[in-house]
Each structure stands twice: as C-alpha cells, then as structure tokens.
C-alpha positions in Angstrom: 10.9 -37.6 -1.6 9.9 -39.0 -4.9 10.8 -37.4 -8.2 7.2 -36.8 -9.1 6.7 -34.6 -6.1 6.9 -31.5 -8.2 3.9 -32.5 -10.4 2.0 -33.5 -7.2 2.6 -30.0 -5.7 1.4 -28.4 -9.0 -1.8 -30.4 -9.0 -2.5 -29.7 -5.4 -2.2 -25.9 -6.0 -4.3 -26.2 -9.1 -7.0 -28.0 -7.0 -6.7 -25.4 -4.2 -5.9 -28.3 -1.9 -4.1 -27.0 1.2 -4.5 -30.3 3.1 -2.7 -32.1 0.3 0.1 -29.5 0.2 0.5 -29.9 4.0 1.2 -33.6 3.4 3.5 -33.0 0.4 5.7 -30.2 1.9 8.4 -30.8 4.4 7.8 -29.6 8.0 11.6 -29.0 8.4 12.0 -26.8 5.3 11.3 -23.1 4.7 9.4 -21.9 1.7 10.0 -18.3 0.6 12.2 -18.1 3.8 9.3 -18.7 6.1 7.9 -21.8 7.8 5.7 -24.2 6.0 2.8 -23.1 8.3 3.2 -19.4 7.4 3.6 -20.3 3.7 0.4 -22.4 3.6 -1.6 -19.9 5.7 -0.9 -17.2 3.1 -1.6 -19.5 0.2 -4.9 -20.5 1.9 -5.9 -16.8 2.0 -5.4 -16.5 -1.7 -7.4 -19.7 -2.3 -10.2 -18.3 -0.3 -10.4 -15.2 -2.5 -11.1 -17.6 -5.5 -13.6 -19.7 -3.6 -15.5 -16.7 -2.4 -15.9 -15.7 -6.0 -17.2 -19.1 -6.9 -14.1 -20.6 -8.4 -12.8 -23.9 -6.8 -9.8 -24.7 -8.9 -7.4 -23.3 -11.4 -8.0 -24.5 -15.0 -4.6 -24.8 -16.6 -0.8 -24.7 -16.2 1.6 -22.8 -18.4 5.4 -22.8 -18.3 7.8 -19.9 -18.6 11.2 -18.6 -17.6 12.0 -16.4 -14.7 13.7 -13.1 -15.6 14.1 -11.9 -12.0 16.0 -13.2 -9.0 16.0 -16.8 -10.2 16.8 -15.7 -13.8 16.8 -18.6 -16.3 14.9 -21.0 -14.0 11.7 -22.7 -15.2 8.5 -21.2 -13.7 4.9 -22.1 -13.8 1.8 -19.9 -14.3 -1.3 -21.6 -12.8 -4.3 -19.9 -14.4 -8.1 -20.0 -14.2 -10.4 -19.2 -17.0 -11.6 -16.2 -14.9 -8.1 -14.7 -15.0 -7.0 -15.6 -11.4 -3.3 -16.6 -11.5 -0.3 -17.7 -9.4 3.2 -17.8 -10.7 5.6 -20.1 -8.9 9.1 -21.6 -9.0 9.7 -25.1 -7.6 13.3 -25.6 -6.8 14.6 -29.2 -6.9 17.9 -30.7 -5.8 18.8 -34.3 -6.4 15.2 -35.2 -6.9 14.0 -33.4 -3.8 11.9 -30.3 -3.7 13.7 -27.8 -1.5 11.7 -24.7 -2.1 8.4 -23.4 -3.5 8.3 -19.7 -4.1 6.3 -17.0 -5.9 7.9 -15.6 -9.1 7.4 -11.9 -9.9 9.0 -11.7 -13.3 7.9 -14.8 -15.3 7.9 -14.7 -19.1 5.5 -17.3 -20.5 6.1 -19.0 -23.9 2.6 -18.0 -25.0 0.4 -14.9 -24.4 -2.0 -15.3 -21.5 -5.0 -13.4 -20.1 -3.8 -12.8 -16.5 -6.0 -10.3 -14.7 -6.4 -11.1 -11.0 -3.0 -11.5 -9.3 -2.9 -13.9 -6.4 0.9 -13.7 -5.9 2.2 -12.7 -2.5 5.4 -12.1 -0.5 6.7 -12.1 3.0 8.4 -9.2 4.8 12.0 -9.9 5.6 11.4 -9.7 9.3 9.0 -12.6 9.0 11.8 -14.9 7.7 12.8 -17.8 9.8 16.5 -16.8 9.8 16.0 -13.0 10.2 18.4 -11.4 12.6 17.7 -7.8 13.6 20.4 -5.1 13.6 20.9 -2.0 15.8 18.9 0.4 13.6 16.0 -2.1 13.3 15.9 -2.5 17.1 16.0 1.2 17.7 13.1 1.8 15.3 11.2 -0.9 17.1 11.8 0.7 20.4 10.9 4.2 19.1 7.6 2.9 17.8 6.8 1.5 21.3 7.8 4.7 23.0 5.7 6.9 20.7 2.6 4.8 21.3 3.2 4.6 25.0 3.6 8.4 25.3 0.7 9.1 23.0 -1.6 7.3 25.4 -0.4 9.7 28.1 -0.8 12.9 26.2 -3.4 15.4 27.5 -6.6 15.5 25.4 -7.3 18.1 24.3 -3.7 19.2 23.7 -2.7 22.5 22.1 -1.2 22.1 18.6 2.0 23.7 19.7 2.5 21.2 22.5 1.6 18.3 20.1 4.3 19.5 17.7 6.8 19.9 20.5 6.2 16.3 21.5 6.5 15.1 17.9 9.8 17.1 17.5 11.4 15.0 20.2 11.4 12.0 17.8 13.6 13.7 15.2 15.9 10.6 14.8 12.9 8.4 14.1 11.4 10.9 11.6 14.7 11.5 9.8 15.5 7.7 9.6 12.1 6.6 8.3 11.9 9.6 5.9 15.3 8.8 4.4 14.4 5.2 3.5 13.5 4.4 0.0 10.0 2.9 -0.7 11.4 -0.6 -1.5 13.1 -0.8 1.9 10.0 0.3 3.7 7.9 -2.3 1.9 10.5 -5.1 2.5 10.1 -5.0 6.3 6.9 -5.3 8.3 8.4 -3.0 11.0 9.4 -0.3 8.6 6.0 -0.2 6.9 4.4 0.0 10.4 6.8 2.8 11.4 6.1 4.7 8.2 2.3 4.7 8.7 2.9 5.7 12.4 5.0 8.6 11.3 2.4 9.7 8.7 -0.3 9.7 11.3 1.7 12.1 13.5 3.0 14.2 10.7 -0.4 14.9 9.1 -1.5 16.8 12.3 1.9 18.4 12.8 1.7 19.8 9.2 -1.1 22.1 10.3 1.3 24.2 12.3 4.1 24.2 9.7 1.7 25.4 7.0 0.2 28.2 9.0 1.5 31.1 6.9 1.7 29.3 3.6 -2.0 28.3 3.7 -3.1 31.9 3.8 -1.5 32.6 0.4 -2.8 29.4 -1.1 -6.4 30.2 0.0 -6.1 33.6 -1.7 -5.1 31.8 -4.9 -8.1 29.5 -4.5 -10.5 32.4 -4.3 -9.0 33.9 -7.4 -9.4 30.6 -9.3 -12.8 31.2 -10.9 -12.9 28.6 -13.7 -12.8 24.8 -13.6 -9.5 24.9 -15.4 -8.0 27.4 -12.9 -9.2 25.2 -10.0 -7.7 22.1 -11.5 -4.3 24.0 -11.9 -4.6 25.2 -8.3 -5.2 21.6 -7.1 -2.3 20.1 -9.0 0.0 22.9 -7.9 -0.7 21.9 -4.3 -1.1 18.2 -4.8 1.8 17.3 -2.5 -0.1 18.9 0.4 -3.2 16.9 -0.5 -1.2 13.6 -0.6 0.3 14.5 2.8 -3.0 14.9 4.6 -5.4 12.9 2.4 -5.9 10.4 5.2 -6.8 13.0 7.7 -10.5 13.1 8.8 -11.6 16.8 9.0 -14.8 17.3 11.0 -17.3 19.5 9.1 -17.7 21.7 12.2 -14.0 22.1 13.1 -14.4 25.9 13.0 -17.0 25.8 15.8 -14.8 24.1 18.4 -11.3 24.3 16.9 -10.4 20.7 17.7 -9.5 17.7 15.5 -8.8 14.1 16.3 -5.3 12.8 16.0 -5.3 9.0 15.6 -2.1 7.4 16.7 -2.7 3.7 16.3 -5.3 2.8 18.9 -5.2 6.2 20.7 -7.4 9.1 19.7 -6.2 12.5 20.9 -8.1 15.8 20.6 -5.8 18.5 19.3 -6.7 22.2 19.8 -5.9 23.9 16.5 -7.0 27.4 17.6 -5.4 30.0 15.3 -4.9 27.4 12.5 -8.5 26.9 11.4 -7.6 28.4 8.0 -5.2 25.5 7.3 -8.0 23.0 7.7 -10.1 25.2 5.5 -7.4 24.8 2.9 -7.3 21.1 3.3 -11.1 21.0 3.0 -11.0 23.0 -0.2 -8.5 20.5 -1.6 -10.7 17.6 -0.7 -13.8 19.2 -2.1 -12.2 20.0 -5.5 -10.7 16.4 -5.7 -14.2 14.9 -5.2 -15.7 17.3 -7.7 -13.4 16.3 -10.5 -13.6 12.6 -9.5 -17.4 12.7 -9.8 -17.4 14.7 -13.0 -14.9 12.6 -14.8 -15.7 9.2 -13.3 -15.1 6.3 -15.8 -18.0 5.3 -18.1 -18.9 1.6 -18.5 -17.0 1.5 -21.8 -13.9 2.8 -20.0 -14.1 0.1 -17.4 -14.7 -2.6 -20.0 -11.6 -1.5 -21.8 -9.5 -1.2 -18.7 -10.6 -3.6 -15.9 -7.4 -2.8 -13.9 -8.3 0.9 -13.7 -7.4 2.2 -10.2 -10.3 3.6 -8.3 -10.3 7.3 -7.5 -7.3 8.0 -9.7 -8.0 11.5 -10.9 -5.1 11.6 -13.4 -6.3 8.4 -15.1 -9.9 9.7 -15.1 -8.9 12.9 -16.9 -6.9 10.9 -19.5 -9.9 8.6 -20.1 -12.0 11.6 -21.0 -9.2 13.5 -22.8 -9.9 16.3 -20.5 -7.4 19.0 -19.5 -4.6 16.9 -20.9 -2.2 19.8 -21.1 -2.6 20.4 -17.3 -2.1 16.7 -16.6 1.1 16.6 -18.7 2.4 19.8 -17.1 2.0 18.7 -13.5 1.9 14.9 -13.4 4.8 12.6 -14.3 4.0 9.1 -15.5 
C-alpha cells in the first residue's frame, strides 16, 4: 500500500464513500477486530443517518490525541457543519495501514461543536478471533433452553407455576445479575441474556411483591399533595425501573391475566390474588406521566440543551427548579 493511503481513507470517509473505502481497505485485515465487511456495513449505517437528514458529506477534519486505549496516538475528528461527527484512529506500520478504528476519548487541539455522535463499536463476540469460554457457552445454552421451554408453557399459566419455572434457572439469574454493566454491554450474548432475564423477572416480581405492595398502596392513598406523591414515587423508584417495560392492560382487574413476553413467545399469566400489585405499578406509571407532562421542557430549555434525554423526570424537574430538595435527597448524579 502507498504511504498516502491514510489521507485517501480520510477523504473517502469525509465523502461518505463506502465503495471507495471497500477498494482502499484490505480484505485480509480486521478493522476494530471484525472483518472488513462488518466494519464497512456498520460505517454505512452511520453514513445513511447523515444522508437521510440531507447531509451527503462531512465538512472538515480536525486532529487530536487519544487519551484512551491508544493513549498518545494521533486521532482525527471528521465533522460536519450540522454537528455530525466521527472520531477515528488510523494505525500505520511501515507505510501500511493496518487498522482503522473508532476513538472514544479524543482530545482535539481546538474546541469543536460536536453534537451528533456517529461513533460505534462491536461486541467482543463479533470479533474475528473471539473464542468462547465455558461460562459463555453455558449462558448461550441457558438462553436457548429458556426460550424453548417458554414456547411449551401452558397459557394461561398460574403466577405461582410461572415463578416455579423461572426459579429453575437460578444459575442463569445469579450469573447475569452478578455481571457489571460494562461486561454486559461488551458482549452481544450477555446483553441478549440480560434483556431475556428482565422480561422474565418483571412478571415474577408480581409474586415477590405481594405483601409489600399492600403497604405501599396505603402510603399512596395517604399522599395527598403533589409533593407527597413525588416523594412516594422516588421512594419506590427501584420498583418502577424494574417493571417500567411491562405492559399492564387497563382491564387487568376484570380477567386477572397479563401477558408475559419472552422474546417471540407471548404467555398469558393468571395473577389472581395479586391484582393489587398491578394496581401499585399502575399508580407508579400514572404519577410518572403526570410529572413528565407537567414539567416537560419548554422550547428555551431544548434550545439550551439539545442533548436533553427524553422522558428524564429528574432532568425535567431540575430544568424547572421544581422540588429540587426532593431530587437531591433521592437521586444521585
């Protein structure tokens, strides 16, 4: 390869030219530990985001220094006037480009307006040289077993029987629950297993909260003011986060069944005797939406903070300087 290959690669990325990159990059090399095809496919997805927004090239290139895993290496920010950006490292050895990779900790020499991040990464189990170990293979098998057995469960199934079935997978539950968030996000399989576990746990939680929910509902009915209701919500926010993805039918109290979604399988679960737990979850959801609607960002807030996360109640309250003492008491940064 010629010594000007680096600049050609930069120009091809700047022009959103996947075809040219396909010519420039080596079929036999890996990029970010994955094949050239995988790398270019992901890059093309990011280019399409820009094109769909009406931007067909980046506008400028700025240099910087990596402060992360390639500390001290020269990096490049490829930036558009609209704020779209990619940050890359191009590794050369003896005049040959041996890797092109995303940089996640690049410090530029000048301040830049970077607002729309197009960087990406690949899970470790997508890497060309990835070799699975015993725990990985067991998790993979447990996922398959859970989904296969879920397809065979009776529907409707009593909540007690559903929980008894779930309890059989204690090793899977304990293993996934003990992983830190970074490890889960580093592997495609672990992220998949985590979501699978959450799907199952959210329904199983109905039984475990049977007695606790009664006391919490009593507290709810004693919370007469907006302030008291907000305190009640934050005191129980962990329960809300645990079941926030659960779809609770409005008429659950008339037939005492809910749907458990385990990947592609929908199972009716008979929650007779635990209707009050769903009432509790419903109250949590109702209060959450009430405060989101009341304190939604005004246009001036969005103008000042275009990166504001949607439906972030804590951020909304801070924007309006509302109930800040409650926010500080219950919510860590």
